[in-house]
C-alpha positions as CSV (number, residue, x, y, z in Angstrom):
1,M,-97.8,45.4,-42.9
2,H,-96.3,48.7,-44.2
3,G,-98.6,50.5,-46.6
4,A,-101.5,48.1,-46.0
5,P,-104.0,50.7,-44.7
6,E,-103.4,53.0,-47.6
7,F,-103.7,50.1,-50.1
8,L,-106.8,48.7,-48.5
9,T,-108.4,52.2,-48.3
10,S,-107.7,53.0,-51.9
11,L,-109.0,49.6,-53.0
12,A,-112.2,50.0,-51.0
13,V,-112.8,53.5,-52.2
14,V,-112.3,52.7,-55.8
15,F,-114.4,49.6,-56.0
16,C,-117.2,50.9,-53.8
17,V,-117.6,54.2,-55.7
18,A,-117.2,52.5,-59.1
19,G,-119.8,49.9,-58.1
20,L,-122.3,52.6,-57.2
21,T,-121.7,54.7,-60.3
22,T,-121.8,51.8,-62.8
23,A,-125.0,50.5,-61.2
24,L,-126.5,54.0,-61.6
25,F,-125.3,54.2,-65.3
26,Q,-126.6,50.7,-66.1
27,K,-130.0,51.7,-64.6
28,L,-130.0,54.8,-66.9
29,R,-129.0,52.5,-69.8
30,Q,-125.7,54.3,-70.3
31,P,-122.3,52.6,-71.0
32,V,-120.7,51.4,-67.8
33,I,-117.4,53.0,-68.8
34,F,-119.1,56.4,-68.2
35,G,-119.6,55.2,-64.6
36,Y,-115.9,54.2,-64.2
37,L,-114.8,57.6,-65.5
38,V,-117.2,59.5,-63.2
39,A,-116.0,57.3,-60.3
40,G,-112.4,58.3,-61.2
41,M,-113.3,62.0,-61.1
42,I,-115.0,61.5,-57.7
43,V,-112.0,59.7,-56.0
44,G,-109.4,61.8,-57.9
45,P,-107.5,64.7,-56.4
46,H,-109.0,67.4,-58.7
47,I,-112.6,67.6,-57.4
48,P,-113.2,68.6,-53.7
49,I,-115.1,65.4,-52.6
50,P,-113.8,63.7,-49.4
51,L,-113.2,60.4,-51.1
52,V,-109.6,60.3,-52.4
53,A,-107.7,57.2,-53.5
54,D,-103.9,57.2,-53.7
55,P,-103.1,57.8,-57.3
56,R,-99.9,55.7,-57.2
57,I,-101.8,52.6,-55.9
58,V,-104.6,53.1,-58.5
59,R,-102.0,53.4,-61.3
60,T,-100.3,50.2,-60.2
61,L,-103.6,48.3,-60.1
62,S,-104.6,49.8,-63.5
63,E,-101.5,48.5,-65.1
64,L,-102.5,45.0,-63.9
65,G,-105.9,45.7,-65.6
66,V,-104.1,46.7,-68.9
67,I,-102.1,43.4,-68.9
68,L,-105.2,41.2,-68.2
69,L,-107.4,43.1,-70.6
70,M,-104.8,42.8,-73.5
71,F,-104.3,39.1,-72.6
72,F,-108.1,38.6,-72.9
73,L,-108.2,40.4,-76.2
74,G,-105.3,38.3,-77.5
75,L,-107.4,35.2,-76.8
76,E,-109.8,36.3,-79.6
77,F,-106.9,36.2,-82.1
78,N,-104.5,33.5,-83.1
79,L,-101.3,34.0,-85.1
80,R,-103.0,32.8,-88.4
81,K,-105.5,35.7,-88.1
82,L,-102.8,38.2,-87.3
83,V,-100.7,37.0,-90.3
84,R,-103.8,37.2,-92.6
85,I,-104.8,40.8,-91.7
86,G,-101.2,41.9,-91.0
87,P,-100.4,43.5,-94.4
88,T,-103.6,45.5,-94.8
89,A,-103.8,46.4,-91.1
90,G,-100.1,47.6,-91.2
91,V,-100.8,49.8,-94.3
92,V,-103.9,51.4,-92.6
93,A,-102.0,52.0,-89.3
94,L,-99.0,53.5,-91.1
95,L,-101.2,55.8,-93.2
96,Q,-103.4,56.9,-90.3
97,C,-100.5,57.6,-87.9
98,S,-98.8,59.6,-90.6
99,F,-102.0,61.5,-91.4
100,M,-102.7,62.4,-87.8
101,I,-99.1,63.4,-87.1
102,W,-99.2,65.8,-90.0
103,L,-102.6,67.2,-88.9
104,G,-101.4,67.7,-85.3
105,Y,-98.2,69.3,-86.5
106,E,-100.0,71.8,-88.7
107,A,-102.4,72.6,-85.9
108,G,-99.5,73.2,-83.5
109,R,-97.9,75.6,-86.0
110,L,-101.2,77.5,-86.4
111,F,-101.1,78.0,-82.6
112,G,-97.6,79.4,-83.0
113,W,-95.8,76.5,-81.3
114,P,-92.2,75.6,-82.3
115,P,-91.7,72.7,-84.8
116,L,-90.6,70.0,-82.2
117,E,-93.5,70.8,-79.9
118,S,-95.9,70.7,-82.8
119,F,-94.5,67.3,-83.8
120,Y,-95.1,66.1,-80.2
121,A,-98.7,67.3,-80.6
122,G,-99.1,65.3,-83.8
123,A,-97.7,62.2,-82.1
124,V,-100.1,62.5,-79.2
125,L,-103.0,62.7,-81.6
126,S,-101.9,59.7,-83.8
127,L,-102.4,56.7,-81.5
128,S,-105.7,55.2,-80.5
129,S,-106.0,53.2,-77.3
130,T,-106.0,49.5,-77.7
131,V,-107.0,49.1,-74.0
132,I,-110.0,51.5,-74.1
133,I,-111.4,50.3,-77.4
134,G,-110.9,46.7,-76.3
135,A,-112.9,47.3,-73.1
136,V,-115.7,48.9,-75.1
137,F,-115.8,46.0,-77.6
138,M,-115.9,43.5,-74.8
139,E,-118.7,45.4,-73.1
140,Q,-120.8,45.6,-76.3
141,G,-120.0,42.0,-77.3
142,I,-118.4,42.9,-80.6
143,R,-116.4,40.2,-82.3
144,G,-115.8,38.7,-85.7
145,R,-114.2,40.1,-88.8
146,F,-114.8,43.7,-87.8
147,A,-113.1,43.3,-84.5
148,E,-110.2,41.6,-86.2
149,I,-109.8,44.6,-88.5
150,V,-109.8,47.1,-85.6
151,F,-107.4,45.2,-83.4
152,G,-105.1,44.5,-86.3
153,I,-104.8,48.2,-86.9
154,L,-104.4,48.9,-83.1
155,I,-101.6,46.4,-82.7
156,F,-99.6,48.0,-85.6
157,E,-100.3,51.4,-84.1
158,D,-98.7,50.2,-80.9
159,L,-95.6,49.1,-82.9
160,I,-95.5,52.5,-84.6
161,A,-95.7,54.1,-81.1
162,I,-92.5,52.4,-80.1
163,F,-90.8,54.0,-83.2
164,L,-92.2,57.3,-82.3
165,L,-90.9,57.1,-78.8
166,T,-87.5,56.3,-80.2
167,I,-87.5,59.2,-82.6
168,L,-88.8,61.7,-80.0
169,T,-86.3,60.6,-77.4
170,T,-83.5,61.1,-79.9
171,V,-84.5,64.5,-81.2
172,S,-85.5,65.8,-77.8
173,S,-82.0,65.1,-76.5
174,G,-80.5,67.2,-79.3
175,A,-79.0,64.2,-81.1
176,A,-79.2,63.9,-84.9
177,L,-82.0,61.9,-86.4
178,S,-80.5,59.3,-88.7
179,A,-81.8,56.6,-90.9
180,R,-79.4,54.1,-89.4
181,D,-80.8,54.6,-85.9
182,L,-84.4,54.1,-87.2
183,A,-83.3,50.9,-89.0
184,A,-81.6,49.6,-85.9
185,T,-84.7,50.3,-83.8
186,G,-86.8,48.4,-86.4
187,G,-84.4,45.5,-86.4
188,R,-84.3,45.2,-82.6
189,L,-88.1,45.2,-82.5
190,A,-88.4,42.5,-85.2
191,L,-85.8,40.4,-83.5
192,F,-87.7,40.7,-80.2
193,L,-91.0,39.7,-81.7
194,A,-89.5,36.8,-83.6
195,G,-87.8,35.4,-80.6
196,L,-90.9,35.8,-78.4
197,L,-93.1,34.1,-81.0
198,V,-90.7,31.2,-81.6
199,F,-90.2,30.6,-77.9
200,G,-93.9,31.0,-77.2
201,M,-95.0,28.6,-80.0
202,L,-92.7,25.9,-78.8
203,T,-93.9,26.1,-75.1
204,I,-97.2,27.9,-74.4
205,P,-99.7,25.9,-76.5
206,R,-98.5,22.5,-75.1
207,F,-98.4,23.9,-71.6
208,I,-101.9,25.3,-71.7
209,R,-103.4,22.1,-73.2
210,A,-101.8,20.1,-70.3
211,V,-103.1,22.6,-67.7
212,V,-106.7,22.6,-69.1
213,R,-106.8,18.8,-69.3
214,M,-106.4,18.8,-65.5
215,N,-110.0,20.3,-65.3
216,R,-109.1,22.5,-62.4
217,P,-110.3,26.1,-63.1
218,E,-108.1,27.6,-60.4
219,T,-105.0,26.0,-61.9
220,T,-106.1,27.3,-65.4
221,L,-106.5,30.8,-63.9
222,V,-103.2,30.9,-62.2
223,A,-101.3,29.5,-65.2
224,S,-103.0,31.9,-67.6
225,V,-102.4,35.0,-65.5
226,G,-98.8,33.9,-64.9
227,I,-98.2,33.6,-68.6
228,S,-99.7,37.0,-69.3
229,F,-97.6,38.7,-66.6
230,A,-94.5,36.9,-67.7
231,F,-94.8,38.1,-71.3
232,A,-95.7,41.6,-70.2
233,L,-92.6,41.6,-68.0
234,L,-90.4,40.4,-70.9
235,A,-91.7,43.2,-73.1
236,R,-91.1,45.8,-70.3
237,V,-87.5,44.5,-69.8
238,F,-86.7,45.0,-73.5
239,G,-88.2,48.5,-73.5
240,Y,-91.6,47.8,-75.1
241,S,-95.2,48.1,-74.0
242,V,-96.6,45.7,-71.5
243,A,-99.8,45.7,-73.6
244,L,-97.9,44.3,-76.6
245,G,-96.4,41.4,-74.5
246,A,-99.7,40.6,-72.9
247,F,-101.5,40.6,-76.3
248,I,-99.0,38.2,-77.8
249,A,-99.4,35.9,-74.7
250,G,-103.1,35.7,-75.4
251,A,-102.6,35.0,-79.1
252,L,-100.2,32.2,-78.2
253,V,-102.6,30.7,-75.7
254,A,-105.3,30.8,-78.5
255,E,-103.0,28.6,-80.6
256,S,-103.5,25.8,-78.1
257,G,-107.2,25.5,-79.1
258,M,-108.2,25.9,-75.4
259,E,-109.0,29.6,-75.5
260,K,-112.6,29.2,-74.6
261,P,-112.1,27.6,-71.1
262,V,-109.3,30.0,-70.5
263,E,-111.5,33.0,-71.5
264,R,-114.3,31.9,-69.2
265,T,-111.9,31.5,-66.3
266,V,-110.0,34.8,-66.8
267,K,-112.9,37.1,-67.7
268,P,-114.2,38.0,-64.2
269,M,-110.8,38.9,-63.0
270,C,-110.1,40.9,-66.2
271,D,-113.4,42.8,-65.8
272,G,-112.5,43.9,-62.2
273,F,-109.1,45.2,-63.0
274,A,-110.2,46.8,-66.3
275,A,-112.6,48.8,-64.2
276,V,-109.7,50.1,-62.1
277,F,-107.9,51.2,-65.4
278,F,-110.9,53.4,-66.4
279,V,-111.1,54.8,-62.9
280,S,-107.4,55.8,-63.1
281,V,-108.2,57.6,-66.4
282,G,-111.0,59.5,-64.7
283,M,-108.7,60.5,-61.9
284,L,-106.5,62.4,-64.4
285,I,-109.4,64.8,-65.5
286,D,-108.8,68.2,-64.1
287,P,-111.6,70.7,-64.9
288,A,-109.5,73.7,-64.0
289,L,-106.8,72.8,-66.5
290,V,-109.4,72.1,-69.2
291,A,-110.8,75.6,-68.7
292,R,-107.3,77.1,-68.8
293,H,-106.4,75.4,-72.1
294,W,-109.8,75.2,-73.7
295,A,-108.7,76.3,-77.2
296,P,-106.0,73.6,-78.0
297,T,-108.2,71.1,-76.1
298,L,-111.2,71.8,-78.3
299,A,-109.1,71.9,-81.5
300,F,-107.4,68.6,-80.7
301,L,-110.7,67.0,-79.8
302,V,-112.2,67.9,-83.2
303,L,-109.0,66.7,-85.0
304,V,-109.1,63.3,-83.2
305,L,-112.8,62.8,-83.9
306,A,-112.8,64.0,-87.5
307,G,-109.3,63.0,-88.5
308,N,-109.6,59.4,-87.3
309,T,-113.1,58.9,-88.6
310,F,-112.2,60.2,-92.0
311,G,-108.7,58.8,-92.2
312,V,-109.3,55.3,-91.0
313,S,-112.4,55.0,-93.0
314,L,-110.6,56.0,-96.2
315,W,-107.4,53.9,-95.6
316,S,-109.4,50.9,-94.6
317,F,-111.5,51.1,-97.7
318,L,-108.4,51.4,-99.9
319,A,-107.0,48.3,-98.1
320,G,-110.1,46.3,-99.2
321,H,-112.3,46.2,-96.1
322,G,-115.5,47.5,-97.8
323,I,-117.6,50.6,-96.9
324,R,-119.4,49.3,-93.9
325,N,-116.4,47.9,-92.0
326,S,-114.3,50.9,-93.0
327,V,-116.7,53.5,-91.6
328,R,-117.3,51.5,-88.5
329,A,-113.5,51.1,-87.9
330,G,-113.0,54.8,-88.4
331,M,-115.6,55.7,-85.8
332,S,-114.3,53.1,-83.4
333,L,-110.8,54.4,-83.6
334,A,-111.7,58.1,-83.0
335,Q,-110.0,58.1,-79.7
336,I,-106.5,58.5,-78.0
337,G,-105.2,56.8,-75.0
338,E,-102.2,55.4,-73.0
339,F,-99.4,55.9,-75.5
340,S,-100.5,59.5,-75.9
341,F,-99.9,60.0,-72.2
342,I,-96.5,58.4,-72.4
343,I,-95.5,60.7,-75.4
344,A,-96.8,63.8,-73.7
345,S,-95.0,63.0,-70.4
346,L,-91.8,62.4,-72.4
347,G,-92.0,65.8,-74.0
348,L,-92.6,67.3,-70.5
349,S,-89.7,65.5,-68.9
350,T,-87.2,66.3,-71.7
351,G,-88.2,70.0,-71.9
352,A,-89.3,69.6,-75.5
353,T,-92.9,70.7,-74.7
354,R,-94.4,73.1,-72.2
355,D,-96.5,71.9,-69.3
356,F,-99.9,72.3,-71.0
357,L,-99.6,69.4,-73.5
358,Y,-100.0,66.6,-70.9
359,P,-103.3,67.9,-69.4
360,V,-104.6,68.6,-72.9
361,A,-103.8,65.0,-74.0
362,V,-105.5,63.6,-70.8
363,T,-108.6,65.8,-71.4
364,V,-108.9,64.8,-75.0
365,S,-108.4,61.1,-74.2
366,A,-111.1,61.4,-71.4
367,A,-113.6,63.2,-73.7
368,T,-113.1,60.7,-76.6
369,T,-113.3,57.8,-74.1
370,L,-116.7,59.1,-73.0
371,L,-117.8,59.4,-76.7
372,N,-116.3,56.2,-77.9
373,P,-119.1,53.8,-76.9
374,W,-121.7,56.1,-78.6
375,L,-119.5,56.4,-81.7
376,I,-119.3,52.6,-82.0
377,R,-123.1,52.3,-81.5
378,W,-123.7,54.9,-84.2
379,S,-121.1,53.5,-86.6
380,G,-123.6,51.0,-88.2
381,P,-126.2,53.7,-89.1
382,A,-123.5,56.1,-90.2
383,A,-122.1,53.4,-92.6
384,E,-125.6,53.0,-94.0
385,W,-125.9,56.7,-94.5
386,V,-122.6,56.9,-96.4
387,D,-123.7,54.0,-98.5
388,R,-127.0,55.6,-99.5
389,H,-125.4,59.0,-100.4
390,L,-122.3,57.8,-102.4
391,P,-122.6,58.5,-106.1
392,A,-123.4,55.5,-108.3
393,P,-120.0,55.2,-109.9
394,L,-118.3,55.0,-106.4
395,L,-120.9,52.4,-105.2
396,T,-120.2,50.3,-108.3
397,F,-116.5,50.6,-107.8
398,A,-116.8,49.8,-104.0
399,A,-118.8,46.7,-104.8
400,L,-116.2,45.4,-107.3
401,Y,-112.9,46.6,-105.7
402,N,-112.6,43.8,-103.2
403,S,-113.2,41.2,-105.8
404,W,-110.4,42.7,-107.9
405,L,-108.0,42.6,-104.9
406,E,-108.9,39.0,-104.2
407,R,-108.5,38.1,-107.8
408,M,-105.1,39.8,-107.7
409,R,-104.0,37.9,-104.6
410,Q,-105.1,34.5,-105.9
411,A,-103.7,34.9,-109.5
412,T,-100.7,32.8,-110.2
413,D,-97.5,34.3,-111.6
414,S,-95.1,33.0,-114.2
415,V,-91.5,32.9,-113.0
416,Q,-90.6,35.7,-115.3
417,A,-93.4,37.9,-114.1
418,F,-92.6,37.2,-110.5
419,R,-89.0,38.1,-111.0
420,E,-89.9,41.3,-112.8
421,R,-92.3,42.4,-110.1
422,R,-89.7,41.6,-107.4
423,R,-87.2,43.7,-109.3
424,R,-89.6,46.6,-109.4
425,Y,-90.3,46.3,-105.6
426,L,-86.6,46.4,-104.9
427,Q,-85.9,49.3,-107.2
428,L,-88.7,51.3,-105.5
429,L,-87.4,50.4,-102.1
430,V,-83.9,51.6,-103.1
431,D,-85.3,54.9,-104.4
432,I,-87.2,55.4,-101.2
433,A,-84.1,54.6,-99.1
434,L,-82.1,57.1,-101.1
435,L,-84.8,59.8,-100.5
436,V,-84.9,59.0,-96.8
437,G,-81.1,59.2,-96.7
438,V,-81.1,62.6,-98.4
439,L,-83.8,64.0,-96.1
440,S,-82.3,62.6,-92.8
441,T,-78.8,63.8,-93.8
442,S,-80.1,67.3,-94.6
443,S,-82.1,67.3,-91.3
444,A,-79.1,66.2,-89.2
445,W,-76.3,68.2,-90.8
446,R,-77.9,71.2,-92.5
447,R,-76.3,73.7,-90.1
448,T,-72.9,72.0,-90.3
449,I,-73.0,71.7,-94.0
450,G,-74.3,75.3,-94.3
451,A,-71.4,76.6,-92.3
452,W,-68.9,74.6,-94.4
453,L,-70.4,75.9,-97.6
454,A,-70.1,79.5,-96.2
455,D,-66.4,78.9,-95.5
456,I,-65.5,77.6,-98.9
457,T,-67.7,79.9,-101.0
458,G,-67.5,83.1,-99.1
459,L,-71.3,83.3,-98.9
460,S,-73.2,84.4,-95.8
461,E,-74.4,81.6,-93.6
462,S,-78.1,82.2,-94.6
463,A,-77.2,82.2,-98.3
464,A,-75.1,79.0,-97.9
465,R,-78.0,77.3,-96.1
466,N,-80.4,78.3,-98.9
467,L,-78.0,77.0,-101.4
468,F,-77.8,73.7,-99.5
469,L,-81.6,73.6,-99.3
470,A,-81.9,74.1,-103.1
471,V,-79.5,71.2,-103.7
472,V,-81.6,69.0,-101.3
473,V,-84.9,70.0,-103.1
474,F,-83.3,69.3,-106.5
475,L,-82.1,65.8,-105.5
476,S,-85.4,65.1,-103.7
477,G,-87.3,66.2,-106.8
478,I,-85.4,63.8,-109.0
479,L,-85.9,60.9,-106.6
480,C,-89.6,61.8,-106.2
481,C,-90.1,61.6,-110.0
482,T,-88.2,58.3,-110.1
483,I,-90.4,57.0,-107.2
484,Y,-93.6,58.1,-109.0
485,R,-92.6,56.4,-112.2
486,G,-91.7,53.2,-110.2
487,A,-95.0,53.3,-108.4
488,R,-96.9,53.5,-111.8
489,R,-94.9,50.6,-113.2
490,L,-95.6,48.5,-110.1
491,A,-99.3,49.3,-110.2
492,L,-99.5,48.3,-113.8
493,S,-97.7,45.1,-113.0
494,L,-100.1,44.2,-110.2
495,V,-103.1,45.0,-112.4
496,E,-101.8,42.8,-115.2
497,K,-101.6,40.0,-112.6
498,A,-105.4,40.2,-112.1
499,F,-106.4,41.2,-115.6
500,P,-103.8,40.1,-118.2
501,E,-103.6,42.1,-121.4
502,P,-105.5,40.4,-124.3
503,G,-103.6,38.9,-127.2
504,P,-103.1,40.6,-130.6
505,G,-106.5,41.1,-132.3
506,Q,-108.5,40.2,-129.3
507,I,-111.2,42.5,-127.8
508,D,-110.2,43.9,-124.4
509,L,-113.3,43.2,-122.3
510,A,-111.6,44.0,-119.0
511,K,-110.3,47.5,-120.1
512,A,-112.6,49.5,-117.9
513,P,-111.9,47.5,-114.7
514,R,-108.2,47.5,-115.5
515,N,-108.0,51.2,-115.9
516,V,-109.9,52.1,-112.7
517,L,-107.9,49.5,-110.7
518,K,-104.6,50.8,-112.0
519,I,-105.2,54.4,-111.0
520,M,-106.5,53.3,-107.6
521,L,-103.4,51.2,-107.0
522,E,-101.2,54.2,-108.1
523,I,-103.0,56.3,-105.5
524,V,-102.5,53.7,-102.7
525,I,-98.8,53.2,-103.5
526,L,-98.3,57.0,-103.6
527,L,-100.0,57.5,-100.2
528,V,-98.1,54.7,-98.6
529,I,-94.8,56.2,-99.7
530,A,-95.5,59.9,-99.4
531,M,-97.6,60.2,-96.2
532,P,-94.9,58.8,-93.8
533,L,-92.2,60.9,-95.4
534,L,-94.4,64.0,-95.1
535,A,-95.2,63.3,-91.5
536,F,-91.8,62.3,-90.2
537,F,-89.5,64.7,-92.0
538,Q,-91.5,67.9,-92.5
539,P,-91.0,69.0,-88.9
540,F,-87.2,68.6,-89.2
541,L,-86.7,70.4,-92.4
542,P,-87.2,74.1,-93.4
543,R,-90.7,75.0,-94.4
544,F,-91.4,73.1,-97.7
545,P,-94.8,72.7,-99.4
546,G,-94.6,68.9,-99.4
547,A,-98.3,68.6,-98.4
548,A,-99.3,70.9,-101.3
549,L,-97.3,68.8,-103.8
550,L,-98.9,65.6,-102.4
551,L,-102.4,67.2,-102.5
552,A,-101.9,68.3,-106.1
553,A,-100.8,64.8,-107.2
554,L,-103.8,63.3,-105.4
555,V,-106.2,65.7,-107.0
556,L,-104.9,65.0,-110.5
557,S,-105.1,61.2,-109.8
558,G,-108.6,61.7,-108.3
559,V,-109.9,63.4,-111.4
560,T,-108.6,60.6,-113.5
561,F,-110.1,58.0,-111.1
562,W,-113.5,59.7,-111.3
563,R,-113.5,59.6,-115.1
564,R,-112.6,56.0,-115.1
565,A,-115.1,55.1,-112.4
566,A,-117.8,56.7,-114.6
567,N,-116.6,54.6,-117.5
568,L,-116.8,51.5,-115.2
569,E,-120.4,52.4,-114.5
570,G,-121.2,52.3,-118.2
571,H,-119.3,49.1,-118.6
572,V,-121.4,47.5,-115.8
573,K,-124.7,48.6,-117.4
574,A,-123.6,47.1,-120.7
575,V,-122.7,43.8,-119.0
576,S,-126.0,43.9,-117.2
577,Q,-127.8,43.9,-120.5
578,V,-125.8,40.9,-121.7
579,I,-126.8,39.2,-118.4
580,V,-130.5,39.9,-119.1
581,E,-130.2,38.5,-122.6
582,S,-128.4,35.3,-121.4
583,L,-131.1,34.7,-118.7
584,A,-133.9,35.4,-121.2
585,K,-132.6,32.5,-123.4
586,Q,-133.6,30.2,-120.5
587,G,-137.3,31.0,-121.3
588,E,-139.6,29.6,-118.6
589,A,-136.9,27.3,-117.2
590,R,-137.0,27.4,-113.4
591,G,-134.1,26.8,-111.0
592,E,-130.8,28.4,-110.2
593,V,-128.9,25.6,-112.0
594,Q,-130.2,26.9,-115.4
595,D,-129.5,30.5,-114.4
596,E,-126.0,29.5,-113.4
597,E,-125.4,27.8,-116.8
598,A,-126.7,31.0,-118.5
599,L,-124.2,33.2,-116.8
600,R,-121.2,30.8,-117.1
601,D,-120.1,32.2,-120.5
602,V,-120.8,35.8,-119.4
603,R,-118.5,35.4,-116.4
604,K,-115.7,34.3,-118.8
605,L,-116.3,37.2,-121.1
606,F,-116.3,39.8,-118.4
607,P,-113.7,39.0,-115.8
608,G,-113.7,42.5,-114.4
609,L,-117.0,42.0,-112.6
610,G,-115.5,39.5,-110.3
611,H,-117.6,36.6,-109.0
612,F,-121.3,37.0,-110.0
613,V,-124.1,34.5,-109.5
614,P,-127.9,34.4,-110.0
615,L,-130.4,34.2,-107.3
616,R,-134.1,33.4,-108.1
617,L,-136.3,34.6,-105.3
618,K,-138.9,32.2,-103.9
619,E,-142.2,32.9,-102.1
620,D,-140.6,32.3,-98.7
621,S,-137.5,34.4,-99.4
622,Y,-136.9,36.9,-96.6
623,C,-136.5,39.8,-99.0
624,V,-139.8,39.3,-100.9
625,G,-142.0,42.4,-100.4
626,K,-139.1,44.5,-99.1
627,T,-137.3,47.2,-101.0
628,A,-133.6,46.9,-102.1
629,G,-132.9,49.8,-99.8
630,E,-134.4,48.0,-96.8
631,M,-132.2,44.9,-97.5
632,N,-129.1,47.1,-97.9
633,V,-127.0,44.2,-99.0
634,G,-124.4,46.4,-100.5
635,N,-123.5,48.1,-97.2
636,L,-123.9,44.9,-95.1
637,T,-121.8,42.6,-97.3
638,G,-120.1,44.6,-100.1
639,A,-121.8,42.6,-102.8
640,K,-123.8,44.4,-105.6
641,I,-127.1,43.6,-107.2
642,L,-126.2,44.2,-110.8
643,V,-129.6,43.6,-112.4
644,V,-133.1,42.3,-111.6
645,V,-134.9,40.2,-114.2
646,R,-138.7,40.1,-113.7
647,G,-140.7,38.0,-116.1
648,E,-140.2,38.1,-119.8
649,G,-138.7,41.2,-121.3
650,H,-138.7,43.2,-118.1
651,S,-135.4,44.0,-116.3
652,F,-134.0,46.9,-114.4
653,L,-131.0,48.2,-112.5
654,P,-132.3,48.2,-108.9
655,T,-132.6,51.4,-106.8
656,G,-133.3,51.6,-103.1
657,K,-137.0,52.1,-103.8
658,D,-137.6,49.0,-105.9
659,V,-139.7,46.3,-104.2
660,L,-138.4,42.7,-104.7
661,R,-140.9,40.1,-105.7
662,A,-141.1,36.3,-105.8
663,G,-139.8,35.0,-109.2
664,D,-137.3,37.8,-109.6
665,V,-133.8,36.7,-110.7
666,L,-131.1,38.8,-109.1
667,T,-127.5,38.8,-110.3
668,L,-125.1,39.4,-107.4
669,A,-121.5,40.4,-108.0
670,G,-118.6,40.7,-105.6
671,T,-116.2,38.5,-103.8
672,P,-117.3,34.9,-103.3
673,A,-117.7,35.5,-99.5
674,A,-119.7,38.7,-100.0
675,V,-122.0,37.1,-102.6
676,E,-122.7,34.2,-100.3
677,E,-123.4,36.5,-97.4
678,A,-125.7,38.6,-99.6
679,R,-127.5,35.4,-100.7
680,E,-128.0,34.4,-97.1
681,I,-129.5,37.8,-96.1
682,L,-131.8,37.9,-99.1
683,T,-133.2,34.4,-98.6
684,R,-133.1,33.8,-94.9
685,G,-132.5,37.2,-93.3
686,H,-129.6,38.4,-91.1
687,S,-128.5,36.0,-88.4
688,G,-131.3,33.5,-88.9
689,G,-134.1,36.1,-89.3
690,D,-132.8,39.2,-87.6
691,P,-133.3,42.3,-89.6
692,P,-130.3,43.4,-91.6
693,G,-128.0,45.7,-89.6
694,T,-128.5,43.9,-86.3
695,E,-125.2,43.6,-84.5
696,I,-124.0,40.0,-84.2
697,R,-122.9,39.6,-80.6
698,G,-120.8,36.8,-79.4
699,S,-120.2,35.3,-82.8
700,T,-116.8,34.4,-84.1
701,S,-117.5,35.4,-87.7
702,S,-119.1,38.4,-89.3
C-alpha cells in the first residue's frame, strides 16, 4: 500500500514517544498535556533528535482529534443550555475579542508595524483555543456551570473568528471593507447554523436513541463517530470550522438523552486522537525562531495572559456570572490556539504580514498551552484573593448585582412598556448602523473622495483628505452623542423594569439600588457598542483618539458608579438595622419559620436587596466554630451575609475574622440559587462535607 510505511512509522513514533513522556509527567504529578507537547518537540523537525514523524500525517491525525474532542465536548451541552447562556456568552466573547484586537493592534504599532499587520497581530491574540481548553477541562474533570460559561464564550469566539477571517481576506486582497459584505457574511452564517440545527433536531436524536437501544457498543461508536465527521465535513464544505460542526453534532446527540452511553463509548478514542493534536502543536515549536523574535513573542505572551485574564474576568462579571466564576473563566481563557494559526498563515500567504508573525503565534500558543493547566488550577485561589481584597462597596454591589439582573429578566412588562423599549432598541440599532456606514464608507472611499474634493475645490490632496476627515469626525461625533443618549434611555428603561418608580408621595426605598444599577447598565451598553467599533475600524481610519474618548467616558462613568456604590453600602447597612429590629421582635422564638415571617415585610419594603432569607445556625451546622472568611460563601456562591444576630441586642456586620456560633441568625441575600447554595455550604459543607473551595469533579451542576 502506497505511503503505508511512512504512515505506520509516524503513528508508531508519535504514540510511543507520547506514551513515555506522559507516563513520566504523570509520575512527576504534572499535567499530561506537558508530556504531549514535549513529545511533539522530540518528534518534530526543529530539535536534532533522530525520531522524526511526518508533519503532514500528524496534522491529518490531529484534525481527527479536533473533531472527536469537540464532539465529546458538545455532549456536555444541549441546545437548551446554549440558548440559556447564549446572550451573556455572546456579549463576553464580543467584548473580549474587541479588547484583544485593540491591544494587539496598539502593540504592533508600538513595534513600528504597518496598520494592517498590526490588525493581524490583534486578531491572532483575540481567539482562545476551544480544543486546548476543552482537553484541559476533560483532563481535570471540570464540568458544571463554570464549564458552561467557558465553552459558551469559546463557541461565540469561534463564530467571531469566522467574521475575522472574512474581513482579513477582504482587506488583504486590497478590496474595500463594506458593511454590506459583513452583513452578508453574518446572514450566511446564521442561515447555515439554522439549517444545520433544524435538520439535526429532526434526525439525530431519534437516530441515536434507536442505535443505543440496540445495546451494541461498537454500533454506538461507529454511528456517533460517523455523525461527528459528517457534521464536521458539512461545516468545512460551507467554509466554516470543523470544530464548530463537530460541537453542534455533539449537542444534537445530547438532545437524545443518550449522551452518557455515547460519552462512555467515544471517550477512549477521543483521548487517543486528542493526544495526537497536542503532539502536533509541540512539533511547531522552533527554539531558533523563538530566540530570533523574542521581543514580540514576550510582549504578546504578556498581553495574552494579562489581557485575557483581566478582560474576560471583567466582562463575565458585567454579564452577571459573579466574581468567582468570572475570575476562573478569565484565567482559563488566557490562551490562544488553532484559529490564531489560521489567521497568521492567512496573513503570510496574502503578503499582508511578514514571515515572523506565524512562528510568534505558534510560540505564544505553545507557551500558554503549557501554562493553561496551572492557570486553571490556580484560578480558584486567585478568585478567593480577589474577593478578599475588593473594597466593601464593590463586594456589596457584586453580591446584589446578579439578583438585580435576575429580577430584571423575570419582571413582566406592560404592552406599552414593551413597545417603548423595543422602539428604543431599534432606534439605537439604527444609529449604530448609520455610524458603521459612515466609518466603513470613509474607510473604503477616503482616497477617492479626497481626490474628488481636491478636483472640485482646488485644494491639495492632503488638504482635501483632511477636510473629508473633519466631516467624518463631525458626523461621527453627532451619531456618538445620539447613541450615548439612546444608551442612557435604554438603561433607564431596563432599570425601571426591575425597580419601578414609586407613585406620587411615596418614599423611594429602591433609589440606591436603582441608581447604581442604572450607571452599571450604561457602562455595559457603552462598552458593547464602542469596543467592537474601536477594534474593527480604528486600523482602517487615520489615527484618531477613539480609545482616549472611550476611556474618558468610562472614567467619568466609573467615578459616578463608585459614588453610587458607596451610597448602596450605606443603604445596605440601614436595611441591616431594620432586619435586626424585625428579628428582635421574635424574642426567644426559635425556628426559621418565625424568622422568615419577621423578614417578609422587610423584603417588600426593600426590593433592592434581592432575595434574602434568614438562617439560624444549629449545633451541628458545618460552619459553627469557623470564621466567615473560612466559609467564604460570598466568593463560592455570590450570596452575601448581610447581618448576624447573636442573642438579644447583639448584632454585627460580619467580617472575615468573625467566628460563627450556634444560635446565630444569619441573613443571606442574593439570587435564590446563590442563597440556597450558601445555605447548603453553611449547614452541611461543600459537596457533602468537603471543605469550601474543593473542585467538584464529574458533577453536572455547580
